[in-house]
N, C-alpha and C positions, 0 to 999 in steps of 0.2 A: 432627390434620391431617398430611398428608405432602406434601413438596415434591419435585418430580421434574425430570429433565432427560433429553435425548435419549440414545440408545444409541451406543456406538462399538465397532468391532471391527477388529482387525488380525490378519493371518495370516502366520506365518513357516514355511517348509518347508525341511527338510534331508534330501535324498535320500529314503530310505524311512521315516524317522521324522519326523512333523510335529507341531509344537506350535502350538496355537491359543490366543491370549490375548485376553480381552475384559474391559475395565473398563466396566461398564454401569449403568444405571438408578439414579436417585435420588442423583446425585453432582455435585459441582462439581470443577473442576480443583485448586484450592487446598484442601487438607484438613489439619485438625489430626489428632491421634492418633485412630485409629479404634478403636471399641469392638466387639469381636465379640459376637454373640448367644450367650448361655449360659443354659441352663435354670435353673441354680442362682444366677445373678446378674442379677436383673431390673434395669432401668434406674432411675435416681434423678434428681431434678431437678438435682442438681449436674452432671449431664452435659449439660444444656441451656445451653450457654455462649455461644451466638451472640446478638447484639443483636436484639431484636424489630424488625420493620419499622416504619416511621414511622406507618403507619395501623393498627397492631395493635389499638389500643383500640377501633376501629370494626369489626373483623372478627368473624365468627361464631366462629372458633376462638380458643382461648386459648393454644395452643402448636402447634409444628410440629416433627416429628422428621425429620431428614435421614438417609437410609440408602443403602448401596451394596451391590449384588450384583456380585461378580466371579467369573469362572471361568477355570480353566486346564485344558486338555484335551490329552493326548498320545495319539497313535494310531500304529499300525504298518501297513505295507503289505507284502505278500509275494506271491510268484509260485509257481505250480506247474503244470507241463504247459502253459504258455502262457497260463494264466488268472491274473488278479490278484485279490487280496482285501484288504480293509482292515477294521480294527475299532478302536474306541476302546479304548485301553489303560488309561488312568487319568484320572479326573476329580476336580478339586478346586474346590469352589464355596464362597465365603465370603459372609457376610451381616454387615455392620457398620453401626454408628451413627456419624455424624460430629458430635461435640459442637460444633465450631465453627460449624456451619451449622444447629444445632437451637436453638430458642428457646422461651421461655415468658414470659408476663406474670406478674410476681412476685405480683401481687394475686390471681391465679387459680390459683396452683400448688398445687392440693390433690391428695389421693390418688386421687380419682375421675378427674380429668383425666389424671393420670399413668398410670393403668391403661388408659385409652383409647389413649394413645401406646404403651404396652407391646404392646397388641394389634396396632398397626401393625407393630411390630418382629416380633412372632410371625408375622403374616401373611407378611411378607417371608421368614421362616425356612421357612414352608411351601413357598414357591416355590424357595428355595435347595435344599431336599431334592428337590423335584419335578424341577428342572433336572438335578440330579445323576443321578437315576434315569433320566430320558429320554436324556441324553447317553451314559450308560454302555451303553445298549442299541444304539447305532448301529453297523451293519455295512454293507458293500457289496461288490460284486464286479463285475469287468468285464474287458475284453480288453486294457486297457493300464494302465500305472502312472499316467499322467496322468489318465486317465478316472476311476480309482478315487480318486485324490487330489482331483479336482474334486468328485466325488460326496460324499466325506466332508465336505469344506468346506461344500458346499451344505446337506447335511443338518444339520450342526451350526449353521450360520448360521440356517437356516429354523426349526428346532425351538426353539433357544434364543431366537431373536427373537420367535417366537409366544408363548412363555411370559413373556418380559419385557413384551410388550404386555398379556398377560392379568393379570399381577400389578399393573401400573399401573391397569388397569381395576378390578380388585378393591379396590385401596386407595381409589380414588375412590368406588366403590360403598359401601364400609364407612363412609366419612365422610358420604356422602349419606344412607344409611339410618339411621345413628345421630345425624344432625344434629350431628356433631362431639361426640358423647357425650351430648347433651341428651336424646335419646330413650332412656330407661333400659331399656325393654323390649327394644328392638332392640340396645342395647349388650350386654345379657346374652345375647341370641341369638348375636351375633357372637363374643363371648368363648367361648361353648361350642362354636360351629362351628369356630373356628380351632384350638381344642385338639384336636378330633377330626381335623382335617386334619393337625395336627402328628404324630399317631399314624399316619396313613395319607395321606401327601402326594399320592399318585397319585389320590386321590379328589377333590382340589380341582379346580375347573373349569379 
């Protein structure tokens, strides 16, 4: 299972160089030390440090992983012959697990359930990579500096926002189709599909 929360965005601009920062999706304000996604370091039950909800024993899911996607984008605007152009200069996107908000019922903390939670984290990584690819490609041009600035901000906001909505939908679909790991055939299907998307993130929906 994955737990989620609404998106936030703030924009700061300085003359021709603009920095857009967004802390988004699957996060709470108060956070313990975040654990970055790493291919060589799969998650372990020791990272699920949050208390289970009071009704956890009656829920379909045995565990829940809390994750955060954050990005930082810098872009530059220049002028030539009265025309203005802008482009994304650098993109940094991070995908982390939040141990303090992740929980598991100790009586159900087996390797199979842990693998289900790992695929949640892997699916988030797919969209981390896809957001990075999409934002890196953003460019625009116009007749004024402010117009180009507004266009860059709008494109980043719209394209990143659409992908954040999509990853939320895909995480929910993953839980639904696998019945929170209980459907083993669908679990195997998702495990395989997510690995393919990790290799080619732009192929993800």
